[in-house]
VEXDO-287685 format. One record per atom (N, C-alpha, C, CB): x, y, z. Coordinates in steps of 0.001 Angstrom, whole numbers, plus 500000, padded with zeros to 6 digits. Glycine has a CB too. Layout:
BEGIN
XYZ
...
% end
This chain:
BEGIN
841739589147705239
841700589241706710
840333588761707193
841980590713707198
840308587858708158
839050587342708667
838319588415709478
839292586090709524
837008588513709301
836172589466710036
836384589258711540
834658589294709658
836573590344712276
836856590240713718
835722589552714472
837098591630714312
834485589624713934
833365588964714605
833456587447714454
832029589471714042
834004587002713327
834260585568713164
835337585113714145
834686585247711709
836329585980714339
837398585665715293
836819585521716699
838496586760715272
835904586419717059
835226586330718358
834423585035718445
834298587553718578
833710584723717379
832892583507717331
833749582258717532
832141583420715992
834868582167716819
835738580996716938
836375580900718321
836826581040715871
836692582049718905
837253582054720263
836221581562721268
837739583468720650
834976581984721104
833904581530721995
833640580038721799
832610582338721744
833769579559720569
833625578116720298
834647577324721108
833797577818718782
835856577873721200
836943577177721881
836831577292723402
838283577729721418
836507578482723900
836484578695725357
835163578288726002
836759580151725666
834079578367725215
832725578083725716
832389578934726938
832589576595726067
832922580146726936
832688581084728028
832848582505727499
833662580820729217
831817583336727695
831885584727727243
832990585472727976
830536585434727456
833137585174729265
834164585840730077
835563585492729580
834019585448731558
835813584184729372
837136583743728917
837435584231727503
837233582217728970
836405584262726657
836595584755725285
836990586229725305
835304584556724445
836324587004726171
836633588435726291
838073588638726767
835648589122727265
838480587842727768
839843587948728294
840874587590727227
840017587038729516
840585586528726488
841520586059725458
841678587077724327
841045584720724886
840576587745723993
840589588714722893
840919590131723353
839251588712722196
840994590290724687
841278591606725276
840209592638724904
842658592102724822
838950592188724975
837809593083724756
836832592869725909
837114592815723357
835777593657725968
834805593506727056
833838592363726760
834025594819727270
833232591844727828
832248590774727660
831038591237726839
831786590268729028
830521592474727069
829415592951726228
829779593000724741
828981594333726687
831056593265724452
831499593299723047
831404591908722421
832953593830722945
831773590881723203
831649589493722724
830188589186722427
832214588484723772
829316589548723375
827872589328723204
827362590031721954
827097589825724441
827821591260721751
827391592059720594
827840591415719275
827952593493720697
829069590896719249
829586590259718032
828773589009717676
831074589889718212
828446588216718692
827673586989718457
826256587338718017
827639586107719732
825693588356718657
824336588794718292
824303589267716837
823854589932719238
825357589973716423
825437590455715037
825409589276714058
826726591299714826
826210588251714351
826265587086713464
824934586340713439
827383586139713902
824292586219714608
822998585526714673
821932586275713873
822544585371716139
821972587595713940
821007588394713169
821330588350711675
820999589857713665
822606588385711364
823032588362709957
822613587062709271
824557588539709857
822783585940709991
822469584634709395
821098584103709820
823539583626709772
820383584932710592
819017584601711003
818928583213711637
818078584680709807
819832582957712568
819827581660713258
820540581773714596
820496580572712388
820184580912715521
820836580894716828
822097580048716725
819879580342717936
823200580554717240
824485579871717120
824883579113718379
825554580863716780
824430579598719536
824773578959720809
823512578711721625
825769579828721608
823606577716722489
822523577450723435
823138576890724714
821464576456722833
822424577034725805
822906576514727083
822276575161727379
822603577502728220
823115574211727793
822647572930728320
822988572962729804
823314571675727570
822021573392730617
822315573662732023
823194574893732082
823005572439732717
824408574736732629
825340575867732695
826401575812731593
826021575900734058
826295574795730741
827309574606729697
826864575247728388
827592573108729481
827743576055727817
827461576719726545
827852575795725394
828220578073726445
826888575474724549
827127574583723412
826733575254722106
826352573272723584
827339574787721033
826953575238719699
825661574553719266
828078574958718682
824824575270718561
823659574661717921
824160573956716650
822537575746717589
823348573113716013
823770572496714743
824174573545713703
822642571623714180
823421574665713670
823763575747712747
825097576395713132
822646576806712726
825324576478714447
826588577018714933
827770576145714532
826546577167716441
827572574825714582
828619573880714166
828968574085712695
828167572419714408
827928574280711883
828154574505710447
828948575784710213
826813574576709693
828548576857710914
829257578129710761
830689578018711272
828516579250711504
830887577233712314
832231577042712860
833161576445711799
832184576129714109
832681575411711088
833492574784710035
833831575786708939
832755573577709433
832823576581708557
833031577573707492
834001578663707951
831682578205707066
833786579158709180
834635580230709714
836079579762709870
834094580719711065
836246578501710288
837592577952710454
838309577883709109
837532576555711100
837568577465708076
838153577404706730
838543578795706242
837167576757705741
837674579782706530
837968581168706133
839231581660706841
836767582104706460
839341581336708130
840505581757708912
841791581149708348
840333581357710388
841740579840708080
842916579151707539
843274579701706161
842664577629707455
842246579914705311
842487580441703965
843051581859704016
841192580424703148
842583582652704990
843070584022705143
844564584028705466
842281584755706246
844960583140706373
846371583032706739
847194582508705565
846543582112707960
846594581560704832
847271581007703659
847460582091702595
846467579816703079
846434582925702385
846515584000701386
847655584959701725
845174584770701305
847792585265703020
848876586149703463
850234585533703115
848778586414704991
850375584218703377
851642583539703096
851929583495701592
851618582114703668
850874583233700803
851043583158699347
851533584492698789
849717582755698670
850896585584699230
851273586916698742
852686587295699189
850269587969699236
853006586929700423
854350587207700951
855398586414700161
854430586852702469
855083585137699902
856009584288699149
856176584771697712
855523582842699155
855079585304697149
855130585797695765
856101586969695655
853721586221695283
856069587834696669
856990588976696690
858433588498696722
856704589882697902
858655587407697467
860014586892697644
860357585805696627
860183586347699053
859427585561695660
859617584534694617
859880583155695220
860783584923693693
859096582814696236
859225581514696895
857951580703696664
859499581685698421
858120579415696360
856980578505696282
857050577634697529
856994577634694947
856130577853698457
856176577168699749
855040576154699849
856092578186700909
855346574995700387
854328573964700558
854565573246701880
854345572958699372
853508573097702657
853620572442703961
852486571439704097
853587573484705128
852838570174704218
851808569145704276
852191568042705251
851563568558702888
851255567179705514
851486566067706420
851307564735705719
850557566156707610
851931563703706270
851771562347705743
851868561367706898
852843562029704651
851087560313706834
851201559271707847
852503558505707614
849967558308707809
852910557716708600
854231557086708567
854497556258707318
854395556221709763
853565555372706981
853773554510705812
853945555342704550
852598553535705643
853060556308704371
853107557160703174
854359558039703186
851838558043703086
854644558642704345
855784559545704461
857119558867704220
855792560174705808
857262557636704705
858543556943704601
858723556193703291
858688555988705737
857627555698702716
857771554786701581
857183555291700264
857137553495701919
856463556408700285
855884556917699043
856330558341698714
854381556870699129
856623559133699741
856917560546699523
858363560878699139
856576561288700740
859383560135699619
860761560559699330
861056560776697847
861713559542699866
860655559830697005
860914559962695563
860169561166694985
860497558674694819
858918561348695446
858111562469694964
858755563806695324
856693562395695544
859169563943696590
859770565204697045
861082565479696308
860017565165698568
861854564421696087
863125564568695355
862881565136693953
863858563202695256
861893564586693253
861581565049691898
860983566461691928
860604564072691208
860143566714692926
859503568026693042
860550569117693256
858482568030694200
861510568837694134
862549569831694421
863480570035693223
863364569405695649
863641568979692418
864456569107691206
863726569955690163
864793567710690623
862408569770690066
861604570523689093
861329571952689548
860287569810688844
861263572139690880
860980573471691438
862056573814692476
859543573522692085
863268574106692024
864405574303692943
864237575456693927
865647574532692150
863374576419693625
863175577557694532
862083577294695572
862825578802693731
861504576111695515
860401575811696440
860925575455697826
859543574659695896
860080575681698819
860391575296700199
859349574273700631
860406576547701170
859789573043700805
858871571945701127
859047571535702582
859109570732700192
857935571449703290
857943570939704660
856952569787704735
857585572065705697
857439568606705102
856558567458705293
856619567026706757
856955566282704346
855473566937707380
855385566494708771
854814565082708793
854506567467709624
855536564159709404
855085562767709486
854483562524710865
856261561773709211
853207562176710875
852484561946712135
851404560897711900
851855563275712681
850710560502712976
849608559562712779
848363560300712287
849301558802714090
847377559528711867
846181560092711227
845485561127712100
845206558985710885
845228560784713358
844505561689714254
845224563024714402
844326561044715625
846536562952714580
847327564173714778
847322565041713517
848776563816715168
847424564415712353
847435565178711100
846105565870710846
847769564264709929
845011565195711151
843695565814710966
843532567016711892
842571564788711222
844064566896713104
844035568024714049
844851569196713491
844590567590715444
846027568910712968
846889569961712410
846234570617711197
848262569382712017
845515569829710418
844804570358709252
843713571328709691
844196569212708419
842957570939710708
841874571799711220
842416573094711800
841061571058712286
843607573024712402
844204574205713028
844972575075712034
845128573780714146
845089574620710793
845812575397709787
847318575252709864
845457576833709918
847805574246710597
849249574038710729
849847573388709484
849544573176711952
849017572696708704
849440572128707425
848377572468706383
849658570573707529
848766572440705115
847836572792704040
846957571614703636
848603573297702830
847543570435703625
846814569221703250
847544568019703826
846675569097701697
846945566848703694
847561565655704278
847327564435703399
847011565400705685
848323563567703366
848192562248702749
848022561263703900
849448561883701833
846855560653703996
846622559796705155
846080558424704780
845669560468706101
846391557468705646
845799556139705587
844803556074706743
846899554987705679
844053555028706808
843146554885707946
841823555582707734
843790555417709187
840985555488708743
839617555986708652
839508557401709216
838661555049709391
838599558175708639
838295559512709133
836883559853708679
839338560573708620
836296560851709293
834937561253708930
834976562015707608
834292562123710051
834584561350706549
834705561929705211
833723563063704957
834506560861704176
832745563217705840
831812564337705706
832455565654706135
830551564078706534
833527565548706937
834165566748707498
835274567328706618
834732566427708852
835676566600705571
836832567034704776
836580566835703279
838095566263705203
837345567549702472
837449567222701052
838533566157700928
837780568500700170
838311565164700103
839322564115699976
839281563495698582
839111563029701048
840414562947698188
840515562187696941
841378560960697203
841114563062695780
840939559822696697
841743558604696820
842912558718695840
840881557308696536
844136558530696332
845274558610695417
845983557271695254
846258559650695905
845617556285696101
846231554966695970
845424553940696762
847704554993696455
845517552688696343
844932551580697108
846046550585697384
843731550897696335
846208550245698650
847344549424699052
846904548171699801
848294550234699915
847667547093699585
847358545803700214
847932545742701627
847911544638699365
847149545211702543
847540545032703944
847887543559704136
846391545488704935
849101543261704608
849557541867704686
850100541533706078
850639541602703626
850366540239706283
850976539767707530
852376539276707195
850117538627708209
853387539752707935
854761539313707687
855416538824708971
855586540451707076
856464538012708777
857188537449709925
858653537258709548
856555536094710379
859442536804710498
860840536472710245
860907535252709323
861599536201711580
861976535164708551
862163533983707696
862377532731708547
863362534189706738
862721532924709829
862932531789710740
861645531339711422
863960532155711796
860573532122711259
859310531800711926
858679530554711316
858335532984711836
858029529764712146
857439528499711675
856285528711710701
856951527683712858
855777529956710611
854680530249709685
855157530910708389
853664531144710363
856450531133708253
856995531843707088
856590531174705776
858521531917707180
855949531950704905
855571531460703583
854384530526703555
856709530779702981
853788530270704706
852682529308704765
851322529977704562
852698528578706102
850340529161704195
848950529608704095
848222529159705351
848254529043702807
847584530108706020
846890529807707280
845550530539707286
847758530222708523
844776530340708339
843589531163708556
843879532080709738
842306530281708814
843102533122709876
843370534143710892
843444533554712297
842297535217710846
842607532593712569
842577531992713909
843895531306714258
841434530988714007
844625530842713231
845897530139713464
846969531044714063
846408529548712163
846835532349713854
847898533235714346
847526533951715648
848236534264713286
846376533614716209
845978534244717477
846938533903718611
844564533815717857
847569532731718524
848485532333719601
849906532866719402
848526530822719706
850071533714718378
851383534306718106
851504535685718761
851618534417716585
852745536091719009
852993537468719453
852826538390718245
854433537620720091
852169539522718439
852078540494717348
852657541832717794
850609540667716885
853237542524716828
853825543846717074
853100544820716155
855398543859716819
852416545795716732
851569546686715935
851794548152716304
850094546323716123
851236549033715464
851336550468715694
850476550901716876
850928551234714441
850714552139717317
850016552689718475
848595553112718126
850786553875719037
847773553316719161
846417553832718974
846488555195718287
845667553939720337
845563555426717348
845525556707716644
846181556658715279
846189557761717471
846982555613715024
847616555492713710
846635554865712725
848916554648713797
846774555230711453
845894554679710429
846059553180710300
846159555341709096
847314552708710386
847582551274710281
846867550510711386
849091551001710341
846894551058712594
846221550405713729
844706550364713499
846544551149715059
844148551475713023
842705551522712763
842283550498711725
842298552912712304
843080550375710655
842796549403709598
842826547990710171
843814549540708436
843848547715710965
844012546390711564
842835546042712468
845319546322712359
842468546975713338
841371546717714275
840046546521713541
841248547871715278
839827547296712481
838590547157711708
838538545808711004
838466548290710681
839681545387710445
839742544085709770
839448542954710758
841129543876709116
839968543080711976
839686542070713007
838203542072713367
840540542327714270
837644543267713513
836227543409713865
835344542721712832
835844544896713981
835735542825711558
834967542185710483
834982540666710606
835520542597709120
835966540141711374
836052538696711610
835638538342713045
837484538194711333
834925539285713692
834479539092715081
835649538821716023
833479537938715158
836758539511715801
837950539357716642
838401540719717155
839096538668715857
839276540684718173
839828541909718741
841325541751718945
839134542260720073
842013542867719076
843455542847719331
843766542036720585
844000544282719475
842882542170721574
843095541476722856
843061539956722709
842039541911723865
842597539465721568
842514538018721355
843853537371721060
841573537726720233
844879538189720764
846198537633720485
846932537310721788
847025538613719634
847861536375721692
848603535904722867
849313537058723579
849626534834722456
850018537864722804
850754538989723382
850832540112722353
852183538553723836
850586541335722800
850559542478721883
851595543516722320
849137543113721833
852477543894721398
853462544949721646
853138546126720739
854925544438721403
853081547326721302
852771548527720521
854029549362720317
851676549368721219
854316549683719063
855497550479718711
855076551569717732
856625549582718095
855549552788717943
855148553908717088
856070554175715917
855053555133717901
856929553206715582
857882553408714488
857934552155713618
859297553749715039
857687552318712328
857619551172711412
858955550445711313
857180551631710025
860057551190711243
861371550554711097
861733549714712315
862444551609710865
861366550194713496
861608549415714718
860771548138714689
861274550254715989
859519548259714267
858642547081714163
859268546045713232
857229547486713647
859758546488712084
860339545551711114
861581544855711678
860699546288709814
862403545602712411
863610545003712996
863262543946714041
864488546089713629
862242544231714849
861814543261715862
861233542010715212
860779543891716804
860492542212714138
859914541068713415
861024540242712770
858904541549712334
862033540903712202
863160540186711594
863876539310712615
864150541177710975
863875539749713882
864524538976714947
863606537897715517
864978539906716066
862472537701714848
861514536647715209
860897536859716592
862198535291715164
860650538130716913
860027538446718201
858514538611718074
860639539718718784
857996538462716867
856556538563716661
856215538748715194
855987539709717472
854921538758714899
854418539020713547
853919540457713496
853278538015713152
853721540962712307
853071542266712202
852139542317710999
854118543377712104
851108543142711132
850171543435710046
850580544799709508
848645543418710534
850862544879708218
851484546082707677
851145546240706189
853015546032707880
851257547459705680
851055547651704248
852220547025703484
850916549161703903
851884546326702402
852914545640701608
853950546628701089
852274544884700431
853497547834700784
854391548888700289
855553549127701260
853605550198700073
855282548975702565
856289549264703591
857306548141703765
855611549530704909
857023546957703212
857951545821703380
858377545220702040
857302544733704243
858146545941700963
858506545424699633
859981545058699533
858167546451698563
860855545940700011
862301545691699924
862697544463700733
863088546916700415
862148544355701944
862498543234702820
862000541906702251
861916543453704222
860812541913701666
860279540686701059
861120540287699846
858794540879700645
861564541291699090
862377541030697900
863762540502698288
862516542310697053
864345541092699348
865675540666699808
865629539345700566
866288541739700695
864445538973701040
864320537731701799
864637537892703271
865214536692701218
864578539134703782
864814539345705216
863508539258706015
865482540713705449
862389539286705302
861076539054705911
860293538115705002
860298540403706137
859340537400705580
858485536500704797
857026536862705008
858734535023705183
856236536643703982
854797536884704105
854097535626704588
854201537347702760
853103535813705431
852207534728705835
850912534952705068
851965534697707416
850466533951704343
849274534099703502
848036533683704293
849402533254702201
847326534676704782
846141534420705611
844923534370704688
845965535526706727
844393533176704496
843352532938703492
842078533745703731
843011531476703458
841723533928704995
840471534646705290
840719536095705729
839690533908706382
841876536632705344
842198538025705676
842684538726704413
843278538106706810
841778539394703741
842120540152702538
841782541617702799
841354539605701272
842761542468702727
842512543884703021
843209544770701997
842991544238704447
842408545489701240
842913546485700294
842352547825700753
842497546152698788
843222548721701176
842760549957701798
843144551197700993
843320550066703197
842346552242701198
842543553501700477
843540554412701193
841209554223700306
844380555061700398
845192556163700883
844542557426700324
846720556027700444
844343558428701168
843586559614700770
844392560910700852
842364559738701629
844106561790699903
844622563160699903
843511564014700507
845034563658698434
843797564690701622
842747565355702395
843029566848702564
842606564694703766
841986567663702320
842061569102702579
840851569505703423
842110569921701237
840894570716703951
839762571218704730
838541571400703846
840121572543705413
837394571056704380
836154571288703649
835917572800703554
834948570571704345
835338573226702461
835024574643702202
836260575507701957
834251575211703366
837436574878701868
838645575670701639
838692576191700206
839898574836701939
838936577487700084
839041578092698757
840380577767698101
838859579607698849
841283577175698878
842613576853698351
842733575398697894
843664577140699404
841642574630697978
841694573203697640
842264572961696249
840306572595697732
841824573760695272
842315573582693895
843817573821693797
841580574528692941
844297574784694576
845733575084694596
846507573899695175
846015576371695421
845985573329696267
846649572190696904
846645570959696010
845978571865698227
845566570803695236
845437569614694393
846469569580693267
844042569549693806
847118570705693017
848191570720692016
849319569778692440
848736572162691818
849547569691693756
850584568792694260
850154567346694062
850877569071695753
848870567057694281
848342565708694047
848456565352692561
846861565607694517
848137566304691700
848245566070690253
849694565792689856
847703567283689467
850615566497690517
852036566268690257
852410564849690682
852913567314691003
851911564428691843
852160563062692336
851657562037691320
851470562838693714
850431562227690842
849848561286689879
850653561240688582
848397561669689577
851163562401688171
851973562456686954
853254561635687123
852316563918686599
853896561769688295
855131561023688571
854860559520688574
855739561457689925
853772559114689229
853426557689689309
853127557124687923
852213557479690239
852410557880687127
851997557391685805
853127557346684785
850893558253685271
854230558042685076
855354558031684132
856472557088684579
855910559441683965
856241556348685657
857269555416686151
857368554192685243
856954554975687602
% end
């Protein structure tokens, strides 16, 4: 059970108001002040400071916030683990970005459920930003993500490296050809929405070539990979996508790759847990299981 003073501290972090924190916790404002004072004396550091009328965390307060949040999440996780143990249930709840969730996880989950038939598996498919938020809030235990994130804020392990490619309809005039990146600026492109790992990778790759998304003739944003592939198959545009997500289509000949000579992108897929989490080793058992399945294929 998390110390009630940590609960007060985290509530004040969120509300940035002693009055609102007191109302939310159903305690008096002096009690909130007393709880914060106790923590400041215990750790011999100031946790909050005022910038004008705005209450902000000090750098030390930010550090304690990360630790307290991990303790809170671990406390809730411990309760679930003990409850599940009584009921002989193995429960796992994690997140995956679209590419990983649709094209890498199904086989893994199928094998996992066959090996652990009493387990309860919940996988949430969302974009990178949303999954990191859910991880911080304790809504998921860990996440498999593509794209960029602040690696100082999380524990992470690389579990795969995937190639980023350009594909088009087999009817497109660029199908199977070798070009340079500038040659496709006048083409329509269909890409993922802001906040997705695929979009972040794409924008960063363009930035490395002193280019921007706005440099393309026409840009369509779609939040679903399968819809993007169908539109590309109908020759309505090109897309930048992980090769893993279009392997079947390239093999069947329903999509073609465009070989962009000056665009080479090999990106990391990461297994991410909360920093300072005491449950990280427990979560990594699932990653180890994934690696075992991949290595025995």
